[in-house]
KEMI-121098 format. One line per field, with one value per atom (N, C-alpha, C): x, z, y; residue in one letter; atom name; residue number from 1. Coordinates in Angstrom, 2 decimals, always signed. Layout:
! KEMI-121098
c1 X ... .
c3 Z ... .
c2 Y ... .
type A ... .
atom CA ... .
seq NUM ... .
END
This chain:
! KEMI-121098
c1 +32.03 +33.03 +34.40 +35.40 +36.74 +37.44 +38.51 +39.31 +39.86 +40.30 +40.88 +39.83 +38.66 +37.63 +37.19 +37.10 +36.74 +37.83 +39.09 +40.21 +40.15 +39.89 +39.82 +38.68 +37.53 +36.36 +36.58 +37.05 +37.26 +38.34 +39.40 +40.45 +39.90 +39.05 +38.45 +37.52 +36.68 +35.74 +36.45 +37.55 +38.32 +38.84 +39.14 +39.62 +38.48 +37.25 +36.06 +36.07 +36.61 +36.62 +35.40 +34.83 +33.76 +34.37 +33.57 +34.05 +34.35 +33.57 +33.78 +35.13 +35.48 +36.75 +37.93 +37.84 +38.90 +39.03 +37.90 +37.91 +38.59 +38.27 +38.88 +40.39 +40.84 +42.28 +43.03 +42.34 +42.98 +42.80 +41.96 +41.73 +40.88 +39.92 +39.01 +37.58 +36.61 +35.21 +34.82 +33.81 +33.33 +32.72 +32.18 +31.63 +32.74 +33.94 +35.08 +35.42 +35.51 +35.82 +34.75 +33.49 +32.39 +32.52 +32.81 +32.93 +34.12 +35.23 +36.39 +36.01 +35.30 +34.95 +33.88 +33.08 +32.08 +32.68 +33.89 +34.53 +34.04 +33.34 +32.84 +33.97 +34.96 +36.15 +37.36 +38.53 +39.76 +40.43 +40.98 +41.72 +43.01 +43.57 +44.87 +45.90 +47.03 +48.10 +48.47 +48.66 +49.06 +48.01 +46.74 +45.67 +45.53 +45.70 +45.63 +46.73 +47.94 +49.04 +48.74 +48.24 +47.92 +46.83 +45.81 +44.70 +45.21 +45.94 +46.43 +47.38 +48.28 +49.20 +48.44 +47.39 +46.55 +45.90 +45.58 +44.99 +46.04 +47.32 +48.39 +49.06 +48.86 +49.46 +50.52 +51.37 +52.34 +51.64 +52.06 +51.44 +51.68 +52.69 +52.94 +51.77 +51.02 +49.84 +48.81 +48.61 +47.65 +48.07 +49.37 +49.85 +49.65 +49.88 +49.68 +48.21 +47.32 +45.89 +45.50 +45.99 +45.69 +46.19 +47.39 +47.97 +47.19 +46.56 +45.84 +44.43 +43.94 +42.58 +42.58 +41.60 +41.47 +40.45 +40.94 +40.05 +40.52 +39.59 +39.88 +40.41 +39.96 +40.30 +41.77 +42.36 +43.74 +43.83 +44.92 +45.12 +46.43 +46.50 +47.72 +48.90 +50.06 +51.27 +52.24 +52.01 +52.90 +52.20 +52.61 +52.14 +53.39 +53.60 +54.81 +54.42 +55.09 +54.84 +56.11 +55.94 +57.07 +56.76 +57.79 +57.68 +58.55 +57.92 +58.62 +58.60 +59.73 +59.86 +59.87 +59.78 +59.70 +58.88 +58.29 +57.51 +58.40 +59.63 +60.57 +60.84 +61.05 +61.30 +60.07 +58.90 +57.65 +57.50 +57.71 +57.58 +58.57 +59.80 +60.82 +60.41 +59.89 +59.45 +58.30 +57.34 +56.20 +56.62 +57.65 +58.15 +58.75 +59.53 +60.14 +59.05 +58.06 +56.96 +56.22 +55.95 +55.25 +56.02 +57.36 +58.19 +58.04 +57.64 +57.42 +56.11 +55.25 +53.99 +52.96 +53.07 +52.10 +51.09 +49.91 +48.88 +49.21 +48.96 +49.28 +48.02 +47.78 +46.70 +47.34 +47.06 +47.64 +46.55 +46.77 +45.77 +45.94 +47.15 +47.40 +48.56 +48.45 +49.55 +49.72 +50.71 +50.94 +52.45 +52.91 +54.33 +54.62 +55.74 +56.12 +57.35 +57.43 +58.62 +59.72 +60.90 +62.04 +62.67 +62.82 +63.36 +64.76 .
c3 -106.07 -105.50 -106.08 -105.24 -105.70 -106.33 -107.05 -107.66 -106.58 -105.47 -104.40 -103.78 -103.49 -102.86 -103.81 -105.09 -106.08 -106.16 -106.11 -106.13 -104.93 -103.75 -102.54 -102.64 -103.08 -103.18 -104.21 -105.39 -106.44 -106.05 -105.38 -104.91 -103.93 -103.02 -102.03 -102.70 -103.62 -104.31 -105.17 -105.80 -106.64 -105.82 -104.56 -103.66 -102.94 -103.24 -102.59 -101.07 -100.61 -99.18 -98.83 -97.68 -97.19 -96.48 -96.31 -95.55 -94.12 -93.58 -92.21 -92.07 -93.07 -93.04 -93.10 -94.03 -94.16 -92.87 -92.31 -91.06 -89.94 -89.83 -88.78 -88.97 -90.19 -90.47 -90.26 -90.50 -90.34 -88.95 -88.14 -86.78 -86.71 -87.64 -87.66 -87.72 -87.66 -87.75 -89.22 -89.45 -90.82 -91.37 -90.48 -90.95 -91.46 -90.87 -91.37 -92.79 -93.01 -94.35 -95.33 -94.93 -95.79 -96.15 -95.17 -95.41 -96.31 -96.15 -97.04 -98.47 -98.64 -99.98 -100.63 -99.86 -100.41 -100.67 -100.17 -100.34 -99.37 -98.31 -97.31 -96.48 -96.18 -95.44 -96.03 -95.81 -96.23 -95.00 -95.15 -94.03 -93.79 -92.61 -92.34 -93.28 -93.42 -94.28 -93.87 -92.56 -92.08 -92.41 -92.20 -92.49 -93.99 -94.76 -96.21 -96.70 -96.19 -96.58 -96.20 -94.99 -94.56 -95.43 -95.75 -96.57 -97.95 -98.60 -99.96 -99.97 -99.00 -98.93 -98.61 -97.80 -97.51 -98.79 -99.70 -100.98 -101.95 -101.56 -102.39 -103.31 -103.06 -103.89 -103.10 -103.82 -103.20 -102.75 -101.63 -101.14 -102.10 -102.96 -103.91 -104.88 -105.12 -105.98 -105.35 -104.05 -103.36 -103.45 -103.30 -103.40 -104.81 -105.82 -107.20 -107.46 -106.92 -107.09 -106.38 -105.15 -104.42 -105.18 -105.73 -106.45 -107.72 -108.32 -109.57 -109.35 -108.14 -107.87 -107.75 -108.36 -108.31 -107.24 -106.04 -104.96 -104.36 -103.83 -103.26 -101.84 -101.08 -99.66 -99.45 -98.37 -98.10 -97.82 -98.22 -97.96 -97.21 -96.44 -95.65 -96.55 -96.18 -96.93 -96.10 -94.80 -93.94 -92.64 -92.07 -90.75 -89.94 -88.88 -88.07 -86.65 -86.10 -84.70 -83.91 -82.86 -82.02 -80.57 -79.83 -78.38 -77.85 -77.16 -76.65 -75.13 -74.52 -73.08 -72.28 -72.96 -72.22 -73.01 -72.30 -72.94 -73.82 -73.39 -74.17 -75.53 -75.52 -76.77 -77.67 -77.08 -77.84 -78.48 -77.70 -78.22 -79.35 -79.21 -80.24 -81.54 -81.43 -82.61 -83.29 -82.51 -83.09 -83.75 -83.23 -83.85 -85.22 -85.30 -86.57 -87.60 -87.19 -88.09 -88.51 -87.58 -87.89 -88.84 -88.75 -89.64 -91.11 -91.33 -92.70 -93.26 -92.40 -92.85 -93.25 -92.66 -92.98 -91.87 -92.24 -91.24 -90.55 -89.27 -88.47 -87.74 -87.78 -87.00 -85.96 -84.71 -83.62 -83.05 -83.15 -82.64 -81.16 -80.67 -79.27 -78.80 -77.62 -77.04 -75.62 -75.45 -74.14 -73.93 -72.94 -72.62 -71.81 -72.10 -71.39 -70.54 -69.47 -68.62 -69.18 -69.21 -69.67 -68.47 -68.54 -67.39 -67.69 .
c2 -11.70 -12.58 -12.20 -12.10 -11.73 -12.93 -12.62 -13.70 -14.63 -14.03 -14.84 -15.75 -15.22 -16.05 -17.16 -16.86 -17.88 -18.95 -18.54 -19.48 -20.42 -19.86 -20.69 -21.69 -21.22 -22.10 -23.20 -22.84 -23.84 -24.84 -24.36 -25.27 -26.29 -25.83 -26.73 -27.74 -27.26 -28.14 -29.18 -28.78 -29.71 -30.88 -30.63 -31.69 -32.41 -32.00 -32.58 -32.41 -31.27 -30.97 -30.14 -30.38 -29.52 -28.32 -27.28 -26.12 -26.53 -27.44 -27.91 -28.61 -29.43 -30.16 -29.18 -28.24 -27.23 -26.43 -26.04 -25.26 -26.03 -27.31 -28.13 -28.21 -28.41 -28.54 -27.22 -26.10 -24.79 -24.21 -24.85 -24.36 -23.11 -23.00 -21.86 -22.38 -21.49 -21.91 -22.10 -22.93 -23.13 -21.84 -21.01 -19.74 -18.81 -18.91 -18.12 -18.55 -19.86 -20.37 -19.91 -19.99 -19.56 -18.08 -17.26 -15.81 -15.49 -16.24 -16.05 -16.39 -17.51 -17.97 -17.10 -16.43 -15.50 -14.12 -13.90 -12.60 -11.56 -11.99 -11.05 -10.46 -11.27 -10.84 -11.56 -10.98 -11.66 -12.25 -13.45 -14.02 -13.24 -13.39 -12.78 -13.40 -12.76 -13.28 -14.70 -14.92 -16.25 -17.30 -16.98 -17.94 -18.17 -17.11 -17.25 -18.20 -18.01 -18.89 -20.34 -20.56 -21.92 -22.53 -21.75 -22.25 -22.66 -21.76 -22.02 -23.23 -23.30 -24.43 -25.73 -25.65 -26.81 -27.34 -26.43 -26.83 -27.37 -27.28 -27.83 -26.83 -25.55 -24.51 -23.73 -23.04 -22.15 -20.87 -20.32 -19.09 -17.92 -18.02 -16.93 -16.77 -17.84 -17.74 -16.81 -16.95 -16.08 -14.62 -14.36 -12.98 -12.43 -13.27 -12.83 -12.50 -13.32 -13.06 -11.76 -11.59 -10.34 -9.12 -9.22 -8.09 -7.76 -8.77 -8.54 -7.99 -8.07 -7.58 -6.07 -5.46 -4.01 -3.66 -3.40 -3.02 -1.71 -0.98 +0.34 +0.26 -0.72 -0.79 -1.17 -0.71 -1.09 -2.59 -3.18 -4.61 -4.81 -5.85 -6.06 -6.38 -5.85 -6.17 -6.99 -7.06 -7.84 -8.17 -9.26 -9.63 -9.95 -9.21 -9.35 -9.68 -10.68 -11.04 -10.75 -9.97 -9.58 -9.87 -10.20 -10.25 -9.13 -8.21 -7.04 -7.10 -6.83 -7.01 -5.71 -4.57 -3.31 -2.30 -1.37 -0.32 +0.54 +0.75 +1.56 +0.91 -0.41 -1.12 -1.07 -1.25 -1.19 +0.19 +1.24 +2.60 +2.87 +2.36 +2.55 +1.85 +0.64 -0.10 +0.63 +1.10 +1.80 +3.11 +3.76 +4.99 +4.68 +3.62 +3.23 +2.90 +2.13 +1.77 +3.04 +3.91 +5.16 +6.04 +6.02 +6.82 +6.40 +5.15 +4.69 +5.20 +5.73 +6.28 +5.24 +4.06 +3.00 +2.87 +2.41 +2.14 +0.83 +0.80 -0.38 -0.84 -2.12 -2.71 -3.60 -3.31 -4.09 -4.98 -6.30 -7.23 -7.50 -7.39 -7.69 -6.85 -6.34 -5.57 -6.07 -6.92 -7.51 -7.58 -6.91 -6.96 -8.21 -8.85 -10.06 -9.80 -10.52 -10.42 -11.31 -10.76 -11.53 -12.19 -13.49 -14.23 -14.68 .
type M M M S S S K K K L L L S S S E E E F F F L L L K K K Q Q Q G G G R R R L L L K K K L L L N N N Y Y Y T T T Q Q Q E E E Y Y Y V V V A A A E E E K K K L L L G G G V V V S S S S S S S S S S S S V V V S S S R R R W W W E E E K K K G G G E E E V V V Q Q Q P P P S S S I I I A A A R R R L L L E E E R R R Y Y Y V V V E E E F F F L L L G G G F F F S S S S S S S S S I I I A A A Y Y Y A A A I I I L L L A A A S S S E E E E E E I I I E E E E E E P P P R R R P P P I I I A A A E E E I I I K K K L L L E E E V V V Y Y Y S S S K K K E E E A A A Y Y Y D D D A A A I I I M M M K K K V V V V V V G G G D D D F F F G G G V V V D D D V V V T T T I I I E E E S S S K K K R R R L L L R R R K K K W W W I I I .
atom N CA C N CA C N CA C N CA C N CA C N CA C N CA C N CA C N CA C N CA C N CA C N CA C N CA C N CA C N CA C N CA C N CA C N CA C N CA C N CA C N CA C N CA C N CA C N CA C N CA C N CA C N CA C N CA C N CA C N CA C N CA C N CA C N CA C N CA C N CA C N CA C N CA C N CA C N CA C N CA C N CA C N CA C N CA C N CA C N CA C N CA C N CA C N CA C N CA C N CA C N CA C N CA C N CA C N CA C N CA C N CA C N CA C N CA C N CA C N CA C N CA C N CA C N CA C N CA C N CA C N CA C N CA C N CA C N CA C N CA C N CA C N CA C N CA C N CA C N CA C N CA C N CA C N CA C N CA C N CA C N CA C N CA C N CA C N CA C N CA C N CA C N CA C N CA C N CA C N CA C N CA C N CA C N CA C N CA C N CA C N CA C N CA C N CA C N CA C N CA C N CA C N CA C N CA C N CA C N CA C N CA C N CA C N CA C N CA C N CA C N CA C N CA C N CA C N CA C N CA C .
seq 1 1 1 2 2 2 3 3 3 4 4 4 5 5 5 6 6 6 7 7 7 8 8 8 9 9 9 10 10 10 11 11 11 12 12 12 13 13 13 14 14 14 15 15 15 16 16 16 17 17 17 18 18 18 19 19 19 20 20 20 21 21 21 22 22 22 23 23 23 24 24 24 25 25 25 26 26 26 27 27 27 28 28 28 29 29 29 30 30 30 31 31 31 32 32 32 33 33 33 34 34 34 35 35 35 36 36 36 37 37 37 38 38 38 39 39 39 40 40 40 41 41 41 42 42 42 43 43 43 44 44 44 45 45 45 46 46 46 47 47 47 48 48 48 49 49 49 50 50 50 51 51 51 52 52 52 53 53 53 54 54 54 55 55 55 56 56 56 57 57 57 58 58 58 59 59 59 60 60 60 61 61 61 62 62 62 63 63 63 64 64 64 65 65 65 66 66 66 67 67 67 68 68 68 69 69 69 70 70 70 71 71 71 72 72 72 73 73 73 74 74 74 75 75 75 76 76 76 77 77 77 78 78 78 79 79 79 80 80 80 81 81 81 82 82 82 83 83 83 84 84 84 85 85 85 86 86 86 87 87 87 88 88 88 89 89 89 90 90 90 91 91 91 92 92 92 93 93 93 94 94 94 95 95 95 96 96 96 97 97 97 98 98 98 99 99 99 100 100 100 101 101 101 102 102 102 103 103 103 104 104 104 105 105 105 106 106 106 107 107 107 108 108 108 109 109 109 110 110 110 111 111 111 112 112 112 113 113 113 114 114 114 115 115 115 .
END
């Protein structure tokens, strides 16, 4: 179990919250909360921040714990949400990101019409 997953679990238990209650408040499944607390998967940055703040802590604590963990796998350093209205703009943004030489995970790619 990672330091982060142990922190999440102990924080929840200290408040006498069930995984189901936390899941309902965060808008996720109870199995997601369980997997986060077991260290099977890490929540997204946004969900991690919401979880930690829900427990009454500053999100900077979660970042400090993540930074202190010695793991081999890549970890997210940012989560950015953009609305792009043209393929040209999307391509330009992806070129800039690519120029930094960082790996990018795209969860959704949907162009919107600008009205």
